[in-house]
Structure formats: C-alpha cells, structure tokens
N, C-alpha and C positions, 0 to 999 in steps of 0.2 A: 247379519246375513249369513246364512247356512254355509258350513264348510262343506266342500266337496273334495277334500283331499284325504287318500286312503289314510295316511299316516295319522290324521284327527281322528281316527276311530279305532286306534291302538291302545290296549293297556295290559298290564302285567297280570296275567291269569295263572298262579299256582297250579302245578300239575295234579297236585291233590285235590283241588277244588272240582276237577271233572269227574263227575259221579260216574262209578263204575257198576253199580247195581242199583235198582229201583229201591224206593221205600219199602218197607214191610208190608204196609197197607197203601192202595194208590192215594187214598186222600189225607194221609199222615204227613205227605210232604210238606214243607214251608210255603209260606205264600207271603211275599213282598208287596204290599198295596203301595201304589205310587200316585199320588194326586199331582196331576200334571200342572194345574194352575198354581197351587202354592208349594210345590217340591217336597210337602211331607210325606213321610213314609211310616208305614205301619208293619209289624212283623207279627204274622199270624201263621195259623195252618190252613192248608187248602180247603178242609171242610168247613171253615169260617167263610167262605164264600157266600154262605146264605146270607151273612150279616151285611153284604154289600150289594146284593141284587134285589130289585123291588119288584112288585107285583107290575105287569105290564112290561117288564125287561124281555128282551128276546136274546136267547142264546144260540148262535150260529156254530155248528159242529161241522167238521169234515169227516165224511162216514167213508173215506177211502181206507182200503185193508191193503195190508203189506204183503205181499206175495213171497214164495220162498225162491227168490231170484237168484241166489248164489248157488253155483254148481261147481263141482269139482271133478276132472276128468283126466284122461290120459290121451295123448298123442299116438300114432301108429308105433313110434319109437319107445313108448313106454314114459316119456316124459310127461309130468304133471302139467296141468293147465287149470287156471281159474276163470269162469265165465260168469261174470256178473250183468244179467239182465236189466236192461233199462226202460225199453218199452216196446210193445208188440207193433211193428209197423204194417205187418200184413199177417194172415193167417201162420201162425206157428212161426214167422220170421220175426226176428228181435234185433233191435239196436243194442250192443253189448259192449262191456268193456273186458277186455280178454288180458290176462296175465301169465306168462311173459308175451306182449305183444309181438314181439321180435320173432317168437316161434310159431306165430298163428299167421302166416300170409294166406291169402285167397286159397280156397281150394283143401285147406286143413280140416281134417275130421276130427273131432273130439268125441271120445266115447265116455259116457258116464255111467254107463251099466249096461248088461245084457239087454240088448233091443231098445236103448235110449241113447242117442247121440245127437251131434249137432255138427253142421258144416258151415265153415266161414265162407260168404257167398259173396262179400265185398268188404273193402277196408276205406274208410271215411278218411279225409285230410287231417281230422282232428285225432286220428289213432284208433277210434271206435270202430266196432265190427257190425256186420249184418250175419246174424248167424241163424240158418234155418235148422229148426229143432225137429227130429223124427222119433216116435215112438212105435214100439209094435206092441200089440196085443192091449193096449190102453190108448188113451188120447195124452196130447203132451202136456195138458193140465193135470191130469193123473200122474203122470210121470214126474212133473215138477213137485207135486204134492209129497210123492214118495221119495225123491232123490235131492230135492232142492233143500237150502237152507234159508232161514229168514237172514237178509243182509244187514247184520247189525253194524253200526259205525265201527270205523277200524281202531279207535281208540279203546274200544271196550275189550278188556284183556280175557274175559270169559263169558260163556253164554249164560243167561239167567235161567235157573232151574225150570221156570214156567216161560216157555217161549211166548205165550199169550201177554206176558207183561210188555212187551213191544208191540201190543195192538190196542188200541182203545176198545173199550166195552161195547161201542157202538159202530164198530167197523163193519162194513158190509160190502162196499163195492170194491173187487179186486183189482189191483193195478199199480199200487204204490210199490217204490223200492226203499222208502225210508219211512218211519211213522210220522203222522201229525202229532208231535210230541206234547204240545201243551193239552191234548186230550187225554193223556196217560193218566193224570191225575184223578179222573172223575170215576165214581162207582156207581151202578145202577141205584143204590140207595141215596146218594148224594143227588142225582138227578130227579128222582122220585120226589125228594124233599124240596126241591126247587121249583117243581112243577106244580106241588101241593101249596107253594106259596104265591103261585101266579105268575111264576117265570115261565115263557113259553120257550121251546126250543124249535129248532128246524135244522135242516143239513144242506150242505154243499158237497161237491165232490172235486177235489183236487189231487191228482196222482202225484203224489211228491216224487220227485227225481233230481237229476243234478242240477236243475235250474235253482234250487232251495240251497244247495250246499257248495255250489262251485266256487273256488277261492276266488277273490279279487285280487288281481295280479298288475293292475294300471294304477297309477296314482291320482288321475284325474277319475273318479268314480263313476262319472256320466259316460264314460266311454265303455264302462264294462257291459259285456253282453249276457244276458240270461240264456239258460236252456229253455226251451219249450217244454211247458207241463200241460198236461190234458184236463180238462175240468168239465164240468156240468153245473148249471145253475137252474132249477126248475122253477115254473110259473107259481108252485105253491110256495116256495121261499120267497120270491119276489113279493108275493101278495103279504105274507107275514111279515116283511120289513115294512111295507107301506101301512099295515095296520099299526106296528108298533110306532112308527114316525108320527102318524095321525093322533096316536092316544098319548104321544108326549112320552114314550117309553125310550129306553137305550137299546141299541142294536150292539151285543156284546159278542166279538168275534173269539172264537177259542183257535188260538194259533195264528200265525203269520199267514199259513195257507188259505184259511177261511178270509182273512183280509185281503189276500191278493184277487181270491175269485169273485168277490163282492166288488172291490175297486175296479178289477178289470171289467166288469160286467156293467159299470155305470160310467165309463170313459167317456160315452155319449151326453152326460148329465142326468142320463134317466136310467134307473136300473132296470135292465132287461134279461129275461130269461134266454138261455142257450148254451150251446158246448163247443168244444174246438180246443185251440190251444193258446195259453198266455206266456208271454215273455215279459209281464209287467215288472218293472223294477222300481220300488219306492225308496226314495230318498229323500233327505231335508229339502224343502222347497215344494214339495207335492202337497196338494190340498185334498183333503179325505173328503170323499162325496157320501159315504154309507156309514162306516164304523164310528161308534160313539165312544167304545169302551173295549180293553184288549186284554186277554188272558195269554200269557206266553212265557216259555221259560227263559233261563238267562243264557244268552248267546256268546260266540266266540269273538275274540279281537278281531276286526277287519272284515268282518261278514257282511254280507247283504242283509241279514235278519238284524244286526245291531244297527245298520243304516236305517232299515225300516220302523224299528221301536223310535230310534231318534227322530225320524219325521213325524211319527205319531206325538211324540211328546211336543214336538214344536208346533202344534195346533194351538195349544193354549200353556205357553210355559210360563213359569214364574218370572216375576219382574227381575230384571237384570241377569237373565240366565237362557241360554238355547236350550232346545230339546236335546241335542247331542250332549252339551255340559250336564243337564239333570240325568241322563241316562249313566253318564260314565260317573257321577258323583253315586249313583245309586248302586251301581256295580262294584264301586270301591268299596261301600258299606257293605255289600252283601259278601264280599270277600272277606272283610274284616269279622262279620257275623258269622262266617263259616257256612254261607248258603252253598248248595251244590249245584253245580252248572251242566248245562246241556241236556242230551236226550234223556238221561234217567235222573235229572237234576230237580231243583225246585222250581217254582213259578213265581211269576209276577201278575199282579192285576194292575191295569193302568187305566185310571178313572179321569 
C-alpha cells in the first residue's frame, strides 16, 4: 500500500548536491535511466537520450516562457520592497508576493523606476498581494522587460552569465515564474537528431508557479492543497497523442508540468483539449492515463514533485518494492554518484 505520510518522502540531501550553475552545455548534464519494472539504473549523459527513444515515440514539451517577474522598488519612505509577480489576474493587475509584506498594506505605492510603479490594491488571507502596475511612455510588458529580473530559485547564489540558460530553447508562451527545468537539457541539435530518427514532438503550455514548488506542511499529504496554475492543451497535441497510442509508441512527458497538463486533461477518461487552471496533485495511488515515460530532474525532499515521480514509479514497480522505495533508492545512489539536484541539476529518464 502506498505511503501517504510526508515523513516517508524525506531523505538527506547534502547542500553541495544542489546545483548552483547549469552544465557548460545543456545536453552534457548527466542522465540516470530508471527502468521502473526492474529497478535497474544506468548512468549516461543527456545527449544519450537518442539511445532510449524510438521511432514513433512522442516527446511532449512545455513551451511556457519565464517572465522577468521579480521587481525591486522603494516605498515613499525610501525603504526597499521586493515584488514577485505570480499571475496576471486582470490587465496589468497581478497576484504577487511582496517582501517585507508588513510594510506593504493596501494603498502602498512602490516605485520601480521613473514612470514605472505598482500600487497594492488588495491583501489576500494567505499574505499575497494584488498589485496594479502602471507604466508611462511604454506598456507594462515593456517595463517588465526593462526593469524586471528572471525569478531564479532562492537557493541559487549567483545569476548565470547567460540568463537564457533559465529558459528552454523552445520557450514561446510568456507567463511562467519558474522554468520547466526538465526541458533545460535540450539543445536544438538534440531535438533535430531525435526528429530525424522518427521521434515526434508536440507542446503543451503550463505556466509554472507556486503550485509546483509550494512546500508541503501537513503530515497527511492528501490534505495538501496545490495553487492553481494556468494551462493550455491544443487539439493538435491531443491528436498527436492519439496517433502515438494507436501506433504503439510511447508518450514521453518532458517534466512534471507536462505530466500534470496531460493527466489533468484526461481526468474524464478521455484526453480532451482545453485551457484554464489546474490544481491536480499526483501522489502514489494515482493511475496514469496518458504518460508512458518521463524525463525530469532530481527533486527535493518532501516535495510534491518527489511524490509525483513516486506515483509514476508505482505504476510498474519491481517485485517487492514500491515506487516510493524505488525513487528513494535511486536518489540515494544519485547522491553517492554525485549527481546534481534541482533546477540546474541533472536529469532522470523513467521508462
């Protein structure tokens, strides 16, 4: 029986195993191949993905693009304020996290630069703010591009020299506040090689936000509530999945965000196109309807992402072992083998 206790998804992750910088070349990161049915693990490079995907397989990529959502400004007193935009709820009105929040009650005006400011127009029970942005002589989007910063995870001490390394090479639809990091390993050349070998590609859009990274604070994981994240699934992608299943190919999700988009859209039993918000939380006991294989990074202890990959491993676990036990054993081996974890870290291929 699957464990649904938070403490059972804990493990010791040495701080030095959390990657601070990306690999020199995207596809030079390491790749642990995990065969769910046997528990076998192989240690490769990400470029070796071509050895594991076959003609007729379908790669599903999340084409969201991270926006420069972190802003620094000052109040009328001169005190500094940080604003992290999460989601545009109306035109130029954003749900945001503001620090220090106690210094930003409703009515506070934050000045980011000459002609660009934000007004706190609402405070929610969870402490988040509604911020109305105003820009003179340019659009708010243009002002964000000029004055905003990419919201790198807080554990990364220094910004990479090339900010594009925190975007996938196929990022297109602006709206995320965190990168779909499994896709950071792909290069245009690797994608071309895969397509030349008969592997198809298609896209979904899920704008990564707090829903993916919100810490779990309850011991009974079934009572954890996910933040809503916006998604879009097109008819073209639904048709690509249908063709793949008909010809016996595998649907290979690139990242947990692609998994959540596909599985949310198949909750009725049939994959259907659409757009809106998803709060889907996948943990052991969930039965996957669409995804056959998964490319994803190494995740943190007690995270919803670790629970998702444990649920995926639980679909066809080795004899005498649960999916959670397989993933914890794999992560222990990754730590011993000095794999790099989290956003700029290495990847796994779960078959």
